[in-house]
N, C-alpha and C positions, 0 to 999 in steps of 0.2 A: 300739050303745050309746047311752045317754042320759048326757050330761055336764052337771053343774051346778056352776058356779063360785061362790065366795063369798070375801069378805075384802078386796075392793078398798076404796078410799077416798082421802082426801087426807092428805098428810103433808108435813112440812117437809124440806128437803134434809138428808141425813144420817140421816133417820129410817128406820124399818123397817116392813114389812108382811108378812103371811103370807097367801098365797092358797091356797084349798083347791078341789079338784075331786073331786066325788063321782060315781063311775061305776056305772051299772047295766048288766048284761049284760057283765060284765068277764071277760076271758080272760087268764090269767096269761102266756100266750105272746104278748105284744104289747108295744108301746111306747106311752108316753103322754108328752105334752109340753106346755109352755107357749110360747105365741107372743104377739106384741104387734103392734099397729098404731097408729101415731100419725097424726094428721090429715095428709093429703097424702102419706103415705109407704106403701110396700108393707108387707105383713105379713111379719114376720121371726121366725125361731126364737130362743127365749131359752134354753130348757133342755129336754132330753129324757131320759127314763129308760126303760131296757129292763127291763120288769117281771119277766122270767124270770131274768136274771143280774145285774140291778142296775147294768148299765153306764150311765154318765151322760155327757151331752154338754152343753156350754155355749157360748153365743156369747161371743166375745172381750170384748165390751163389758160382760158381767156376771160374768165369771170372778172368783172371790175375793169377790164380793158376794152372789150368789144361790146357793141350794142347793135342789136338787130332791130330794124324798124320797117314799116311799110307805108306806101302811099297808094291806097286803094284806087283813087281816082286815076292814077297813072299806071296801075298794075305793076308796080315796081317795089322790090324789096332791097333794102340797103343793109350794109354792115359797116359801122364806123369802128375803125380799129385804131386805138390809141396806145401809147407806150409800147410800140412794137419792139420785138426782140428778135435776134437772129434765128431763134428756133421757130419763129412764125413763118419763116421762108418756106414757100410751097406754091403749088398751083391751087388756086381757090376755085371751087365749082359751086354754082347755084343749082338747086334741085327743087322739085315740086312733086306733090303726090295728091291722090284723091282723098276725099273725106274718110272713107272707110279705113283705108290703110293708115291714115294719119291717126285716127282714133285708136285703132288697134295698137299701133306703136306706142302711143302715149299711155294707154292702159297697162301695157307691159313694162312701162318704165324705160322704154327704149326710144325716146323721141329723137335722139341723135344718131340712131343706127343708119349707116350709109347705104340703105337699100331702097331709096326713092325711085319712083318710076321714070321721071323725066329729069334730064341733066343738061346744063349748058356746056359750052365748049371749054370753059376754064380760062382763068386769067392769072398770070404769074405775079406773085408778090415776093420781092427780095428785100431782106433787111440785112444790111451790112455796112 
């Protein structure tokens, strides 16, 4: 797949942003997710959606603030980020994987593990 993110930017604490990820070569039986990497830190899973059944997973740090969604007609996945905090500052990446890998990860309780097969180029989110 080719994944292209958009929607990053700068916002004050408490503000909102919506990131979009347009996917080409999209397979409904797959999972897609948002990950982030702050300077000096490891990449971490933020939110993942299973595009076949709509199952969603969130990092504890963003539960209640971030919402992942999809538009299957447009092959696009979104993450709505509300009540943003300075610690949300990072480069945000969209990622996708095939059905088998998605299922394996979910069965192992590791839906947010950042080892997806395809990645976008990333978009900067700065909260200050």
